C-alpha positions as CSV (number, residue, x, y, z in Angstrom):
1,M,-24.8,66.2,-23.4
2,A,-28.8,67.4,-22.9
3,A,-30.3,63.6,-22.7
4,V,-29.5,61.0,-19.9
5,A,-27.1,58.3,-21.2
6,E,-27.7,54.4,-20.3
7,A,-24.8,52.4,-19.3
8,G,-25.3,48.6,-19.9
9,S,-22.5,46.8,-19.5
10,P,-18.9,47.4,-18.0
11,E,-17.4,48.7,-21.1
12,R,-20.0,51.3,-21.6
13,F,-20.1,52.5,-18.2
14,Q,-15.9,53.3,-18.3
15,E,-16.6,54.6,-21.9
16,L,-19.1,57.3,-20.3
17,L,-16.7,58.2,-17.6
18,Q,-13.9,58.7,-20.1
19,Q,-16.0,61.1,-22.6
20,K,-16.2,63.7,-21.4
21,G,-12.7,64.3,-19.2
22,G,-12.6,66.7,-16.4
23,S,-15.8,67.3,-16.9
24,L,-18.8,66.4,-14.0
25,V,-20.1,62.7,-15.2
26,V,-23.4,61.7,-12.7
27,V,-24.2,58.8,-12.8
28,H,-27.6,56.9,-11.3
29,F,-27.3,53.1,-10.4
30,W,-31.4,52.5,-10.3
31,A,-33.7,49.6,-10.3
32,P,-36.4,50.0,-12.6
33,W,-38.7,48.6,-9.8
34,A,-38.1,51.5,-7.3
35,P,-40.8,53.7,-8.0
36,Q,-38.1,56.5,-6.1
37,C,-35.6,55.8,-9.1
38,I,-38.2,56.5,-11.7
39,Q,-38.9,59.7,-9.9
40,M,-35.2,61.1,-9.5
41,N,-34.6,59.5,-13.3
42,N,-37.2,62.8,-14.3
43,V,-35.1,64.7,-11.8
44,M,-32.3,63.9,-13.5
45,A,-33.6,64.3,-16.8
46,E,-34.3,67.6,-15.7
47,L,-30.8,68.3,-14.4
48,A,-28.9,67.4,-18.0
49,K,-31.2,70.1,-19.6
50,E,-30.0,73.1,-17.3
51,H,-26.1,71.6,-17.3
52,V,-25.0,70.7,-20.4
53,Q,-22.0,70.8,-19.2
54,V,-22.3,67.5,-17.5
55,T,-22.7,63.9,-18.4
56,F,-25.4,62.1,-17.0
57,V,-25.9,58.5,-16.8
58,K,-28.4,56.0,-15.7
59,L,-26.8,52.4,-14.2
60,E,-29.3,49.5,-13.6
61,A,-27.6,48.3,-10.5
62,E,-28.9,44.7,-10.7
63,A,-28.3,44.0,-14.1
64,V,-24.4,45.8,-13.9
65,P,-23.5,44.0,-11.0
66,E,-19.3,44.1,-11.7
67,V,-20.0,48.0,-11.3
68,S,-22.1,47.9,-8.6
69,E,-19.9,46.0,-6.4
70,K,-16.3,47.6,-7.0
71,Y,-18.5,51.4,-6.1
72,E,-20.3,49.3,-3.1
73,I,-23.9,50.2,-4.2
74,S,-26.0,48.2,-1.6
75,S,-29.9,50.1,-1.8
76,V,-31.3,52.1,-5.0
77,P,-31.3,55.0,-5.9
78,T,-27.6,55.9,-5.7
79,F,-25.6,58.3,-7.1
80,L,-21.8,58.5,-7.8
81,F,-19.9,62.0,-8.8
82,F,-17.1,61.6,-11.4
83,K,-13.9,64.0,-12.6
84,N,-10.8,62.6,-14.5
85,L,-11.9,59.0,-13.7
86,Q,-12.1,59.4,-10.0
87,K,-15.1,59.7,-7.6
88,I,-15.1,62.8,-5.9
89,D,-18.7,62.9,-4.3
90,R,-21.6,60.2,-3.5
91,L,-25.3,60.6,-2.4
92,D,-27.4,57.5,-1.2
93,G,-31.3,58.0,-1.3
94,A,-34.0,60.0,-3.3
95,H,-33.2,63.3,-2.0
96,A,-33.9,65.6,-5.4
97,P,-32.8,68.9,-3.1
98,E,-29.2,67.3,-2.4
99,L,-28.4,65.9,-5.8
100,T,-29.3,69.5,-7.2
101,K,-26.9,71.4,-4.9
102,K,-24.4,68.7,-5.3
103,V,-24.6,68.9,-9.3
104,Q,-24.8,72.8,-8.9
105,R,-21.7,72.2,-6.6
106,H,-19.4,69.9,-8.5
107,A,-20.3,71.3,-12.4
108,S,-19.9,75.4,-10.8
109,S,-16.4,74.2,-9.6
110,S,-13.2,74.4,-12.1
111,S,-10.9,70.8,-12.8
112,V,-8.3,70.6,-10.5
113,T,-4.6,71.7,-11.9
114,I,-1.9,69.0,-11.4
115,G,0.2,71.7,-8.9
116,S,-2.7,72.6,-6.8
117,N,-3.5,69.2,-5.0
118,D,-1.1,69.9,-1.8
119,N,-3.6,73.1,-1.7
120,V,-6.4,70.6,-2.2
121,K,-5.5,68.2,0.4
122,E,-4.6,71.1,3.1
123,D,-8.3,72.3,2.6
124,L,-9.7,69.3,3.4
125,N,-8.0,68.4,6.3
126,V,-8.5,72.1,7.6
127,R,-12.2,70.8,7.4
128,L,-11.9,67.3,8.9
129,K,-10.5,68.5,11.6
130,K,-13.4,71.1,12.0
131,L,-15.6,68.6,11.6
132,I,-14.1,66.0,14.8
133,N,-14.3,68.7,16.6
134,A,-17.5,70.0,15.9
135,A,-18.9,68.3,19.3
136,P,-17.2,66.9,22.5
137,C,-18.3,63.3,21.1
138,M,-18.5,62.8,17.1
139,L,-19.2,60.0,15.4
140,F,-19.1,59.4,12.2
141,M,-21.0,57.0,10.9
142,K,-23.3,55.2,8.0
143,G,-27.0,57.3,8.5
144,S,-28.0,58.9,11.2
145,P,-29.2,58.0,15.3
146,Q,-32.5,57.9,14.5
147,E,-31.5,55.7,11.0
148,P,-28.6,54.0,11.2
149,R,-27.5,52.6,7.5
150,C,-25.0,49.5,9.0
151,G,-25.5,47.3,11.6
152,F,-21.7,48.3,13.1
153,S,-23.3,51.9,13.3
154,R,-26.6,51.0,14.7
155,Q,-24.5,48.8,17.5
156,M,-22.5,52.6,18.2
157,V,-25.5,54.6,18.6
158,E,-27.0,51.2,20.7
159,I,-24.0,51.4,23.1
160,L,-23.6,55.0,23.5
161,N,-27.5,55.8,23.9
162,N,-26.9,53.0,26.6
163,H,-24.5,55.0,28.5
164,N,-26.0,58.2,28.1
165,V,-23.3,59.4,26.1
166,L,-24.3,62.8,24.4
167,F,-22.8,62.8,21.1
168,S,-23.0,64.5,17.4
169,S,-22.5,62.4,14.8
170,F,-22.2,63.2,10.9
171,D,-23.2,60.8,7.8
172,I,-20.6,59.8,5.5
173,F,-22.8,58.8,3.0
174,S,-23.6,62.7,2.7
175,D,-20.0,63.7,1.6
176,E,-17.6,61.1,-0.3
177,E,-15.0,63.6,-0.1
178,V,-15.2,63.2,4.0
179,R,-15.8,59.9,3.7
180,Q,-12.2,58.8,1.7
181,G,-11.0,61.3,3.1
182,L,-11.2,60.5,7.1
183,K,-9.7,57.6,6.2
184,T,-6.3,58.5,5.3
185,Y,-6.8,61.7,8.2
186,S,-7.4,58.9,11.0
187,S,-4.8,56.4,9.6
188,W,-8.3,54.5,10.2
189,P,-10.3,52.5,7.2
190,T,-13.4,51.8,8.4
191,Y,-16.6,52.9,9.5
192,P,-17.6,54.5,12.2
193,Q,-15.3,56.2,13.9
194,L,-15.5,57.6,17.4
195,Y,-14.2,61.2,18.4
196,V,-13.9,62.3,22.0
197,A,-12.1,66.4,22.1
198,G,-11.0,65.9,18.7
199,D,-8.8,62.6,19.3
200,L,-9.8,59.0,17.8
201,I,-11.1,56.5,19.8
202,G,-11.6,53.9,17.6
203,G,-14.2,51.9,15.7
204,L,-16.9,49.6,17.1
205,D,-14.5,47.0,18.0
206,I,-12.7,49.3,20.7
207,V,-15.4,50.9,21.8
208,K,-16.5,47.2,22.9
209,S,-13.5,46.1,24.7
210,H,-14.1,49.8,27.2
211,K,-17.3,48.5,27.6
212,L,-16.7,45.7,28.3
213,E,-13.8,46.6,30.3
214,D,-16.1,48.7,32.8
215,R,-17.9,45.6,32.9
216,L,-15.5,43.5,34.4
217,K,-14.4,46.3,36.5
218,G,-17.8,46.5,37.9
219,L,-18.1,42.4,38.3
220,I,-14.4,42.3,40.0
221,N,-15.8,44.9,42.5
222,K,-19.4,43.2,43.0
223,A,-18.5,42.1,46.6
224,P,-15.0,42.8,48.5
225,V,-14.5,39.3,48.0
226,M,-15.2,38.2,44.4
227,L,-14.7,34.7,42.9
228,F,-14.6,34.3,39.2
229,M,-15.2,30.8,38.6
230,K,-16.5,27.0,36.9
231,G,-19.7,26.4,38.6
232,N,-21.2,28.1,41.4
233,K,-21.1,28.3,45.5
234,Q,-23.9,24.9,45.7
235,V,-22.1,23.3,42.6
236,A,-18.5,23.4,41.0
237,K,-17.9,22.3,37.7
238,C,-14.3,21.7,37.6
239,G,-11.8,20.2,40.5
240,F,-9.6,23.3,40.7
241,S,-13.1,25.9,42.0
242,K,-13.8,22.7,43.9
243,Q,-11.3,22.9,46.2
244,I,-11.1,26.8,46.1
245,I,-14.7,26.9,47.3
246,E,-13.8,25.0,50.0
247,I,-11.0,26.7,51.6
248,L,-13.0,29.9,51.1
249,N,-15.7,28.6,53.0
250,G,-13.8,27.4,55.6
251,T,-12.6,30.8,56.8
252,G,-15.8,32.1,57.3
253,V,-15.9,35.1,55.4
254,D,-18.4,36.0,53.2
255,F,-17.7,35.9,49.3
256,E,-19.4,36.0,46.1
257,T,-19.0,34.1,42.8
258,F,-19.5,34.4,39.8
259,D,-19.8,31.3,36.9
260,I,-17.7,32.0,33.3
261,L,-19.5,28.8,32.1
262,E,-22.7,31.3,31.7
263,D,-20.9,34.3,29.8
264,E,-18.0,33.5,27.7
265,E,-17.4,37.5,27.1
266,V,-16.0,37.6,30.5
267,R,-14.3,34.5,30.4
268,Q,-11.8,35.3,27.9
269,G,-12.1,39.2,28.6
270,L,-10.7,38.8,32.2
271,K,-8.1,36.7,31.4
272,T,-6.6,39.5,28.9
273,Y,-7.8,41.9,31.9
274,S,-6.0,40.4,35.0
275,K,-3.0,38.7,32.7
276,W,-4.3,35.3,34.2
277,P,-5.0,33.1,32.2
278,T,-6.3,30.3,33.9
279,Y,-9.8,30.1,36.4
280,P,-10.4,30.0,39.6
281,Q,-9.6,33.7,40.1
282,L,-9.9,35.6,43.5
283,Y,-10.2,38.8,43.8
284,V,-10.4,41.1,46.6
285,K,-11.4,44.5,47.1
286,G,-10.7,44.7,43.1
287,E,-7.1,43.6,43.3
288,L,-6.7,40.0,42.2
289,V,-5.3,37.8,44.4
290,G,-4.7,34.5,42.1
291,G,-5.8,31.1,41.4
292,L,-6.3,27.7,43.4
293,D,-2.6,27.7,43.9
294,I,-1.3,30.7,45.2
295,V,-4.9,31.1,47.7
296,K,-3.2,27.3,48.9
297,E,-0.2,29.2,49.7
298,L,-1.4,31.9,51.0
299,K,-3.6,29.3,53.7
300,E,-0.5,27.5,54.6
301,N,1.1,30.3,55.6
302,G,-1.3,31.9,57.7
303,E,-2.4,34.8,55.8
304,L,-5.7,33.8,53.7
305,L,-7.8,35.2,56.7
306,L,-5.9,38.4,56.9
307,I,-6.0,38.9,53.2
308,L,-9.8,38.4,52.6
309,K,-10.7,40.3,55.7
310,G,-8.9,43.0,53.4
311,E,-5.9,43.9,57.1
312,N,-3.2,42.6,54.2
């Protein structure tokens, strides 16, 4: 098929996918208002002349939203590559040289026979393992550190940069085989994914939890005696916090406070970190002493001052 076909409906799109069986089908999700899409349509027309065995299809993304949503098309131009009705690759953006390379690669590769599926999986796993171990710290993300293409990837890059972590990255938009294969390989269904020394750390939520843990450790060790309370030394905002302040002031030992009402992340995170569900919480040299009841008991037993001074 030398000409570029048009898919104006989901039904027509499905017909075109089925048209040539095991042959390559390249679909351009485009928009008439985007100059880069017009340019890439011209590139496709030239490729169609060179690769007559390939089916080239134009699909106006906003006009056929059912198909665009199914394949998570969020920007134009985007190219999807199909064989045997299965999506095998993806290219986001107006990259004519990369499009040409992908068409040449997929058009020249023979159709996979049923008996070779295990070998294909094995080859992909070998490739994924090499990518994961390409650097001591490896981030699989949408886009690049310079131009993240989703909010989660942007946040991950910011966290790593803020901690001065040296890392390499792989843009999963550049290779659909890697994008889908890594989900299965790592048993982790979303991106970004962070690997250290070849082992999966996790996604953004996991990295954030590590970041929070580091922050809590820093706060707990900010002073030799540290009290997490509602309010501060001058103005306690609950009866329990007021009582513990009065007890600590009576010992003459210097201490610092943190107002958990001012920071919800710390308020909730410290409960989990310390396995202590209520406030106030008193720490000495980074170790949890306990809440008001424990402090009262230590005072009555004459042990509180020794503990605050780190002598017990």
